[in-house]
C-alpha positions as CSV (number, residue, x, y, z in Angstrom):
1,M,-13.0,-8.5,-25.9
2,R,-12.5,-11.7,-24.0
3,G,-16.1,-12.5,-23.2
4,A,-14.8,-14.0,-19.9
5,R,-17.1,-14.4,-16.9
6,G,-15.9,-13.9,-13.3
7,T,-12.3,-13.4,-12.5
8,D,-10.1,-14.2,-15.5
9,R,-6.8,-15.7,-14.4
10,H,-4.7,-13.6,-16.7
11,D,-6.2,-10.4,-15.4
12,A,-5.9,-11.6,-11.8
13,V,-2.2,-12.2,-12.3
14,A,-1.8,-8.8,-14.0
15,A,-3.6,-7.1,-11.0
16,R,-1.3,-8.9,-8.6
17,I,1.8,-7.7,-10.4
18,S,0.6,-4.1,-10.2
19,L,-0.8,-4.3,-6.6
20,G,1.2,-7.0,-4.9
21,A,-2.2,-8.3,-3.7
22,D,-4.8,-10.8,-4.7
23,I,-8.1,-9.0,-5.0
24,D,-11.7,-9.7,-6.0
25,L,-11.8,-8.0,-9.3
26,A,-15.6,-8.0,-9.5
27,E,-15.9,-6.4,-6.1
28,A,-13.2,-3.8,-7.1
29,Y,-15.3,-3.0,-10.2
30,E,-18.4,-2.3,-8.2
31,W,-16.4,-0.3,-5.7
32,G,-14.9,1.7,-8.5
33,W,-18.3,2.8,-9.8
34,A,-19.4,3.7,-6.2
35,E,-16.3,5.6,-5.6
36,L,-16.7,7.5,-8.8
37,A,-20.2,8.5,-7.8
38,R,-19.0,9.7,-4.4
39,I,-16.3,11.8,-5.9
40,E,-18.8,13.4,-8.5
41,A,-21.1,14.3,-5.6
42,E,-18.3,16.1,-3.9
43,M,-17.2,17.8,-7.1
44,A,-20.7,19.2,-7.6
45,I,-20.5,20.8,-4.1
46,E,-17.1,22.4,-4.9
47,A,-18.3,23.7,-8.3
48,D,-21.2,25.4,-6.5
49,K,-18.7,27.1,-4.3
50,V,-16.9,28.5,-7.3
51,S,-20.1,29.8,-8.8
52,A,-23.6,29.2,-7.5
53,G,-25.4,26.6,-9.7
54,A,-22.4,26.1,-12.0
55,S,-21.7,22.8,-13.7
56,L,-18.3,21.3,-13.5
57,D,-17.3,22.6,-16.9
58,E,-18.6,26.1,-16.0
59,A,-16.7,26.1,-12.7
60,A,-13.5,25.0,-14.5
61,S,-13.9,27.8,-17.0
62,V,-14.2,30.4,-14.2
63,L,-11.2,29.1,-12.4
64,D,-9.1,29.0,-15.6
65,Q,-9.7,32.8,-15.9
66,T,-9.0,33.6,-12.3
67,E,-6.6,31.1,-10.7
68,Y,-3.3,31.2,-12.7
69,V,0.1,32.7,-12.9
70,T,1.6,34.2,-16.1
71,G,4.8,33.0,-17.6
72,A,7.1,30.0,-17.0
73,D,9.3,31.8,-14.4
74,A,6.3,32.7,-12.3
75,Y,5.0,29.1,-12.6
76,L,8.3,27.7,-11.5
77,A,8.4,30.1,-8.5
78,W,4.9,29.0,-7.5
79,L,5.8,25.3,-7.7
80,K,8.9,25.8,-5.5
81,D,7.0,27.8,-2.9
82,R,4.3,25.2,-2.6
83,Q,6.9,22.4,-2.3
84,D,9.0,24.2,0.3
85,E,5.8,25.1,2.3
86,A,4.8,21.4,2.4
87,V,8.1,20.5,3.9
88,E,7.9,23.2,6.5
89,R,4.4,22.3,7.5
90,L,5.0,18.5,7.8
91,D,8.5,18.1,9.2
92,G,8.4,17.3,12.9
93,V,4.6,17.3,12.9
94,L,3.4,14.3,10.8
95,F,6.8,13.2,9.4
96,D,10.4,13.3,10.5
97,I,12.0,14.5,7.2
98,A,15.8,13.8,7.1
99,P,17.9,16.9,6.2
100,P,18.9,15.6,2.8
101,L,15.2,15.2,1.9
102,R,14.2,18.7,2.9
103,R,15.6,19.9,-0.4
104,I,13.5,19.1,-3.5
105,E,13.9,20.7,-6.8
106,A,11.1,21.7,-9.2
107,V,12.3,21.6,-12.9
108,L,10.5,22.8,-16.0
109,A,10.6,20.0,-18.5
110,R,11.1,22.1,-21.6
111,G,10.5,20.1,-24.8
112,S,9.2,17.1,-22.9
113,S,6.5,15.0,-24.7
114,S,5.1,13.8,-21.3
115,G,1.5,14.8,-20.8
116,A,1.8,15.0,-17.0
117,A,4.2,15.9,-14.2
118,Y,6.6,13.2,-12.9
119,Y,9.2,12.6,-10.2
120,T,12.8,11.4,-10.2
121,K,14.3,10.2,-6.9
122,P,17.7,11.3,-5.4
123,S,20.9,9.6,-6.4
124,E,22.2,6.9,-4.1
125,D,24.8,9.2,-2.5
126,L,22.0,11.9,-2.1
127,A,24.3,14.4,-4.0
128,R,21.5,14.9,-6.5
129,P,18.2,15.8,-4.9
130,G,14.8,14.5,-5.7
131,R,13.1,16.4,-8.5
132,T,9.6,17.1,-9.7
133,W,9.4,17.7,-13.5
134,W,6.7,19.9,-15.0
135,P,6.1,19.7,-18.8
136,L,5.2,23.0,-20.3
137,G,3.0,21.5,-23.0
138,G,3.9,24.2,-25.5
139,R,3.2,27.1,-23.2
140,G,5.7,30.0,-23.2
141,D,6.7,33.0,-21.0
142,A,3.6,35.0,-22.0
143,D,1.1,32.2,-21.4
144,R,-1.1,31.4,-18.4
145,F,-0.4,28.5,-16.1
146,Q,-3.5,27.4,-14.2
147,T,-2.7,26.7,-10.5
148,W,-6.0,25.5,-9.2
149,S,-5.7,22.2,-10.9
150,E,-2.0,21.7,-10.1
151,L,-1.8,21.9,-6.3
152,S,-2.7,18.3,-5.7
153,T,0.0,17.2,-8.1
154,V,2.6,19.1,-6.1
155,F,1.7,16.9,-3.1
156,H,1.4,13.8,-5.2
157,E,4.8,14.0,-6.8
158,G,6.7,15.8,-4.1
159,V,5.9,16.1,-0.3
160,P,4.3,14.1,1.2
161,G,4.1,11.9,-1.9
162,H,6.7,10.2,-4.1
163,H,9.6,12.3,-2.7
164,L,9.1,11.3,0.9
165,Q,8.4,7.7,-0.1
166,A,11.4,7.2,-2.4
167,G,13.6,9.4,-0.2
168,A,12.9,7.4,2.9
169,A,14.0,4.2,1.0
170,M,17.2,6.0,-0.1
171,M,17.9,7.0,3.5
172,A,17.3,3.5,4.9
173,G,20.9,2.4,4.8
174,D,21.4,-1.3,5.4
175,G,17.8,-1.5,6.5
176,L,16.7,-2.1,2.9
177,S,18.5,-3.9,0.2
178,R,19.7,-2.1,-2.9
179,Y,17.1,-3.9,-4.8
180,A,14.3,-2.6,-2.5
181,K,15.7,0.9,-3.0
182,S,15.3,0.6,-6.7
183,V,12.2,-1.5,-7.3
184,F,8.7,0.0,-7.7
185,V,5.4,-1.7,-6.8
186,S,2.8,0.4,-8.6
187,G,0.0,-0.2,-6.1
188,H,2.3,0.7,-3.2
189,G,4.0,3.7,-4.8
190,E,1.0,5.3,-6.7
191,G,-1.3,4.4,-3.8
192,W,0.9,6.3,-1.4
193,A,1.0,9.3,-3.7
194,L,-2.8,9.4,-3.7
195,Y,-2.8,8.9,0.0
196,A,-0.6,12.0,0.2
197,E,-3.2,14.0,-1.7
198,R,-5.9,12.7,0.7
199,L,-3.8,13.6,3.7
200,A,-3.4,17.1,2.3
201,D,-7.1,17.3,2.0
202,E,-7.6,16.1,5.6
203,L,-5.2,18.8,6.7
204,G,-7.2,21.5,5.0
205,W,-4.5,22.4,2.4
206,F,-7.0,22.9,-0.5
207,G,-8.4,26.1,0.8
208,E,-7.6,28.3,-2.2
209,P,-10.4,28.7,-4.7
210,G,-10.9,25.6,-6.9
211,T,-7.9,23.6,-5.5
212,R,-10.1,21.0,-3.9
213,L,-12.1,20.7,-7.1
214,G,-8.8,20.1,-8.9
215,M,-7.9,17.4,-6.4
216,L,-11.2,15.7,-6.8
217,S,-11.0,15.9,-10.6
218,G,-7.7,13.9,-10.5
219,S,-9.3,11.4,-8.1
220,A,-12.3,10.9,-10.6
221,L,-9.8,10.1,-13.3
222,R,-8.2,7.4,-11.2
223,A,-11.6,5.9,-10.3
224,A,-12.6,5.9,-13.9
225,R,-9.4,3.9,-14.7
226,V,-10.5,1.2,-12.3
227,V,-13.9,0.6,-14.0
228,I,-12.5,0.8,-17.5
229,D,-9.5,-1.5,-16.9
230,I,-11.5,-4.2,-15.1
231,G,-14.7,-3.8,-17.1
232,V,-13.0,-4.1,-20.4
233,H,-10.8,-7.1,-19.6
234,L,-13.4,-9.0,-17.8
235,D,-16.2,-7.9,-20.1
236,L,-18.3,-6.8,-17.2
237,P,-21.5,-4.7,-18.0
238,L,-21.7,-1.0,-17.4
239,P,-24.3,0.2,-14.9
240,D,-26.9,0.6,-17.7
241,G,-26.3,-3.0,-18.9
242,S,-24.4,-2.1,-22.1
243,R,-21.0,-3.6,-23.0
244,W,-17.6,-2.0,-23.2
245,T,-16.1,-0.8,-26.5
246,F,-13.1,1.4,-27.2
247,E,-15.4,4.3,-27.9
248,R,-17.4,3.8,-24.8
249,A,-14.3,3.6,-22.7
250,C,-13.2,7.0,-24.2
251,D,-16.6,8.5,-23.3
252,V,-16.4,7.3,-19.7
253,L,-12.8,8.6,-19.3
254,R,-13.7,12.0,-20.8
255,E,-17.1,12.6,-19.2
256,R,-16.9,10.8,-15.9
257,G,-13.1,10.8,-15.4
258,R,-12.8,14.4,-16.4
259,A,-9.7,13.6,-18.5
260,E,-8.3,16.3,-20.8
261,P,-9.5,15.7,-24.3
262,H,-6.0,15.4,-25.8
263,R,-5.1,12.6,-23.3
264,V,-8.2,10.4,-23.7
265,H,-7.2,8.3,-26.7
266,A,-3.7,7.5,-25.5
267,E,-4.9,6.7,-22.0
268,V,-7.5,4.2,-23.2
269,V,-5.0,2.5,-25.6
270,R,-2.8,2.0,-22.5
271,Y,-5.6,0.5,-20.5
272,F,-6.6,-1.9,-23.3
273,G,-3.0,-3.0,-23.8
274,W,-1.8,-3.2,-20.2
275,P,-4.3,-5.0,-18.0
276,G,-4.1,-4.3,-14.3
277,Q,-1.8,-1.2,-14.4
278,A,-4.5,1.5,-14.4
279,I,-6.2,0.1,-11.3
280,S,-3.0,0.5,-9.1
281,Y,-3.5,4.1,-8.3
282,K,-7.0,4.1,-6.8
283,L,-6.9,0.6,-5.4
284,G,-3.5,1.4,-4.0
285,E,-4.9,4.4,-2.2
286,R,-7.7,2.1,-0.8
287,G,-5.0,-0.3,0.5
288,W,-3.1,2.5,2.3
289,L,-6.3,4.0,3.8
290,S,-7.4,0.5,4.9
291,A,-4.0,-0.1,6.6
292,R,-4.2,3.2,8.4
293,E,-7.8,2.5,9.5
294,Q,-6.8,-0.9,10.9
295,A,-3.9,0.6,12.8
296,M,-6.3,3.3,14.3
297,R,-8.7,0.6,15.5
298,R,-6.0,-1.1,17.6
299,P,-6.2,-0.5,21.4
300,G,-4.2,2.5,22.6
301,E,-3.5,5.9,21.3
302,F,-2.8,6.2,17.6
303,D,0.2,8.3,16.6
304,L,0.0,9.3,12.9
305,K,3.6,10.5,12.7
306,R,4.8,7.1,14.1
307,W,2.6,5.3,11.6
308,H,4.0,7.4,8.7
309,T,7.6,6.6,9.8
310,A,6.8,2.9,10.0
311,A,5.1,3.0,6.6
312,L,8.0,4.6,4.8
313,S,10.5,2.4,6.5
314,L,9.2,-0.7,4.9
315,G,10.2,0.2,1.4
316,P,8.2,-1.0,-1.6
317,I,6.1,-4.0,-0.7
318,G,2.9,-5.5,-2.0
319,L,-0.4,-4.4,-0.5
320,D,-1.2,-7.9,0.8
321,A,1.7,-7.6,3.2
322,L,1.2,-3.9,4.1
323,T,-1.1,-4.2,7.1
324,E,0.8,-7.2,8.6
325,E,4.2,-5.6,8.1
326,L,3.1,-2.3,9.6
327,A,1.7,-4.2,12.6
328,R,5.0,-6.0,13.0
329,V,6.9,-2.7,13.0
330,L,4.5,-0.7,15.1
331,F,3.3,-3.3,17.6
332,R,6.3,-5.5,18.0
333,P,5.9,-7.5,21.2
334,V,8.3,-7.0,24.1
335,V,10.8,-9.9,23.8
336,D,10.4,-10.9,27.5
337,D,6.7,-11.1,27.4
338,P,5.7,-14.7,26.5
339,A,2.1,-13.9,26.1
340,H,2.8,-11.4,23.3
341,L,5.2,-13.8,21.8
342,A,2.7,-16.6,21.8
343,Q,0.1,-14.3,20.2
344,R,2.5,-13.3,17.5
345,T,3.2,-17.0,16.8
346,L,-0.5,-17.7,16.5
347,D,-1.0,-14.7,14.2
348,G,1.7,-16.2,11.9
349,L,0.0,-19.5,11.8
350,R,-3.4,-17.9,11.1
351,G,-1.8,-16.1,8.2
352,Q,-0.5,-19.4,6.8
353,D,-4.0,-20.9,7.1
354,A,-5.6,-17.9,5.4
355,R,-3.1,-18.2,2.5
356,R,-4.2,-21.8,2.1
357,H,-7.9,-20.8,2.2
358,R,-8.6,-22.5,5.6
359,D,-11.0,-21.3,8.2
360,A,-8.8,-19.5,10.7
361,D,-11.3,-17.7,13.0
362,G,-9.8,-17.2,16.5
363,V,-11.9,-17.0,19.7
364,L,-10.6,-16.0,23.1
365,D,-12.7,-18.0,25.6
366,P,-13.0,-17.6,29.4
367,R,-10.5,-20.4,30.0
368,G,-7.8,-18.3,28.4
369,E,-7.5,-20.3,25.1
370,F,-7.1,-18.5,21.8
371,G,-7.7,-20.8,18.9
372,A,-7.1,-20.7,15.2
373,G,-7.4,-23.2,12.4
374,A,-3.8,-24.4,12.6
375,G,-3.1,-24.1,16.3
376,R,-4.2,-23.1,19.8
377,V,-2.4,-21.0,22.4
378,R,-3.2,-22.1,25.9
379,F,-2.2,-19.8,28.8
380,G,-1.4,-22.3,31.5
381,A,0.5,-22.4,34.7
382,T,3.8,-22.8,32.9
383,G,3.0,-19.9,30.5
384,P,1.5,-19.9,27.1
385,V,1.9,-23.1,25.0
386,L,0.8,-23.8,21.5
387,H,-1.1,-26.9,20.3
388,V,-0.8,-27.5,16.5
389,H,-3.5,-29.6,14.9
390,G,-4.3,-31.2,18.2
391,E,-0.7,-32.2,19.0
392,L,0.5,-31.2,22.5
393,V,3.8,-29.4,23.0
394,H,6.6,-31.0,24.9
395,P,6.8,-30.2,28.6
396,A,7.8,-26.6,29.1
397,L,9.9,-25.0,31.8
398,P,8.0,-22.5,34.0
399,G,7.3,-19.3,32.0
400,Q,8.6,-20.8,28.8
401,M,6.5,-20.5,25.6
402,Q,6.8,-23.5,23.2
403,L,5.7,-24.2,19.7
404,E,5.5,-27.6,18.2
405,V,5.0,-28.2,14.5
406,R,4.5,-31.8,13.7
407,G,5.0,-31.9,9.9
408,Q,2.8,-34.1,7.7
409,R,3.0,-34.2,3.9
410,G,0.4,-31.9,2.4
411,D,-0.1,-30.2,5.8
412,A,-0.3,-26.4,6.1
413,H,3.0,-26.4,7.9
414,D,5.1,-28.3,5.3
415,Q,6.9,-25.0,4.5
416,L,6.6,-23.1,7.8
417,L,10.1,-23.4,9.0
418,D,13.3,-22.4,7.4
419,L,15.6,-22.5,10.4
420,G,18.7,-20.4,9.9
421,R,18.2,-20.5,6.1
422,E,18.7,-24.3,6.3
423,Q,15.7,-26.2,5.1
424,V,14.3,-28.7,7.6
425,D,12.4,-31.8,6.4
426,P,9.0,-31.0,7.9
427,A,7.4,-34.2,6.8
428,Q,9.3,-36.2,9.4
429,D,10.6,-33.9,12.1
430,D,9.0,-32.2,15.0
431,H,10.0,-28.7,15.9
432,V,9.8,-27.0,19.3
433,V,10.4,-23.3,19.7
434,G,11.2,-21.7,23.0
435,P,11.3,-18.0,23.7
436,P,13.9,-15.7,22.0
437,G,17.3,-17.0,22.7
438,D,16.2,-20.7,23.0
439,L,15.2,-22.3,19.7
440,L,14.9,-26.0,20.0
441,H,14.9,-28.0,16.8
442,P,15.5,-31.6,15.7
443,P,18.8,-33.1,14.5
444,H,19.0,-33.7,10.8
445,G,19.5,-37.4,10.9
446,A,17.7,-40.2,9.2
447,R,14.2,-39.7,8.0
448,G,11.7,-40.2,10.8
449,A,14.2,-39.1,13.5
450,R,12.6,-37.5,16.5
451,Q,14.0,-34.6,18.4
452,Q,15.2,-34.9,22.0
453,P,13.4,-32.2,24.0
454,G,15.8,-29.7,25.3
455,Q,18.2,-29.6,22.4
456,V,19.2,-25.9,22.0
457,A,20.3,-24.1,18.9
458,S,20.8,-20.4,18.2
459,A,17.8,-18.2,18.0
460,V,16.2,-17.7,14.7
461,A,13.8,-14.9,13.8
462,D,12.3,-15.3,10.4
463,H,9.3,-13.1,10.1
464,R,8.9,-14.1,6.4
465,H,7.3,-17.3,7.6
466,G,5.3,-15.6,10.3
467,L,6.8,-17.5,13.2
468,L,9.1,-15.8,15.6
469,G,10.3,-12.7,13.8
470,Q,11.1,-9.7,15.9
């Protein structure tokens, strides 16, 4: 045990590797306990539906005796039917599923030592389909295979979970690099798979007896992972004030996380030895739900299918960039609308400020000025213009939007511009950006050289730096 107080740097880095995001680990710890309590309350309701007044263990025992198929062949047929049904119900409604992805194989992993189902994505040429793999766990043709606890895993590993996520990347062509098609960001990937389970619940797909209890049991496991991982590595107290030990972590995972007894020891060993990984599932789901909620709050009608298409088109990215990138894809400004373009530019500057821990609160006042910590857009007679750190832009042509960045050493904009992949010296040069098709930038002469307003170069759109990307 470290005995650390607050956010330990090592664990913050581990969390960022898993999530692709900087998070407040103490806040996430408190959220994990609250989420676990919420899930347990819903589980109690579902258990009562199975048998009035039943405990969770009693409800599970009833379901084990009633909700099952007999034999491996029947189990495989049930899996295939559920996967095919998910494709049919979603395609054209909430997702546009490409024909090669409409086929997904369910495979019984005979002899596998894995304790849980898993997914393998299609081959690059799509000749081999995506596959979900289902370990038998020593069960044979005469044994029972409980289905009430497996349905959520069908959606998690298959459709709309990992299969649609990985398959969309494989179908992206030149839209994603080969690296992006092969890399996996745990918070993004596992978060999406849990979002897929949540979506199935929102659609009412857990109507068969016990299946919603099965989904919630899996969710409780992921919430317990959050509190164990963060609590152990930051030495944060449990709600009763006691401290974490290996044995206490096992108790929480078994009693609160509803983990199967044979999995508890191995799971907790993993959490102790791999900081930050176990949180990626539930905190990843939280990131996806937050991104969807923010999109739904924007003005105009929200289209869930369009949002899903945009989400899957991004490929694997960190959760920090998820909301911003979805907004870029979904709410891309019309290129001939200078007001939208100016707003986009300011948003990029605000993002730069936020990453450097500045105040970047924007206020739209009656005069038509929208300000942020790094700059100010003014909607004047000549169109929107941007002031950066109090410096005025060069004169604009009517209707032209301009951006000036006057670089200063140590300033927030020292690394804003990478014009055409050629690094500009921001410490000395001024940069003026016109609308798409007119990018004005200074000559690369002696240090201290100033640009001549009106010099025109080819347009650059580099959204990585939050400036003028389309």
